[in-house]
C-alpha angles and dihedrals in degrees: 000000000000125000112233096180121123140183116242128166089350091303128112110234121195088229138356098254112107122184101233127223109288144113087289090069096048100093137047093235093053091047090052089051090051091053091049089049089057107263114162092211141343133230109210120233106276123263103227119221092201091049089062091044094049093050090052092047092051091054090045092052092049092050092048091052090052094048095245119167104258095205088091094060095089084072094048091048090054093042096051094047091045093051093051091047093047090056091050096047089048089054089053094047095048093043092053089053092049106044137040098210120093116278113211118197119217133209121191103217134212129173098282115095097199093098094059089090086065090068093072091053091052089053091048089051088061107263110163092212141351127238117201108205103204127179126150110185108230093233101098103107094190093062123072121224088249091056092049094049092046089059091066092057093044092053093046091051093050094048092047088059090055103046142037097196118101116280124213124191120214110199142171128239092246100115127118090224103026103171097051090042092055089048093050092048090051090056095058093085097262115143099225150003125217115209111228139000122208118226142190113287120197127226133176128248097209093194098050092030091228136134109245135175122265137194094013091174127054121239132218087253088068091067100088095068096060091034091058094049097042087053093047096046099041108115089011097081134072096223142046122287127220124186123222137177122043098031101130105144145018094272090059090050092052091050093052093050090048087053091053108267120149091204144349132228121222131189115131093055090054091054091048100040106019131250090289086075088082090066090048091052092049093046090055091049093049094047092049092049090050090050092049092041094238113153098190140015091251088065091072108013109128093004089132098036119128091251090061098035124114087212106040092164089070090073093056101045109119104173128070112242109154099043106038106013094099099032121114 
């Protein structure tokens, strides 16, 4: 019998499949179902800093229009944030009572640092770890790339002062110098990096003339981006690596572990195929390990990383040669 357990963020998981932050991890019942389906851990649906801020701003605008005395809004500010946080800490507390797998809290970060004090309350509620979902779209022309990158380190430092539980950082690939940036982030003392987050993508409704969302779910074709960078960064970072986006089946999981991942996060495939997809993914992994005579994940983790490759240049090729070089 093969051993599917893995170490991630200093925790031993029964297997490397983590239910990623989504609407499927927003209720105790759903989290129980995910555990029963085989998930090794869950990342709770993110608490959004800007969601709290926008709700406060909407109330403030309404009050201003009605001529209300704004001196009272220090109370409303506190009340709104407190109410959102109470709901989230209750989700953590009840989930911890209901499941045995690790429960990872998630904060969706923006530039403001006011929310960092929330992190300690999430730890107090019982979260086993904290995932900071950070993505600053490189479209702010009044901020230099250095200022944007500095914000990551400032936020990490502030959160580290608030909590003692492991911290993971979920980032995008939008960096001008991605490899060195990943390496520097890994050296801040965080326990893990998740490559990469998936974010809202706009589309146009040309009949209603409105901006709408597009490609809400990932696709298997999204896998190569994180696969490339897990493989490149394996053995070059000072923390664990988890792969996200494009992991839809057991074959994708196997590839990510071969690249060097400690774990993977899944969400879109659960929406498309149901929570039972976790068992299918794990069955594929177990059958493949039996076939290859691997008894544990450590037997093959990173076996195809760039550091162990006989052809490391293959991971850095950016232009098509074989497929389109001769096409006209």
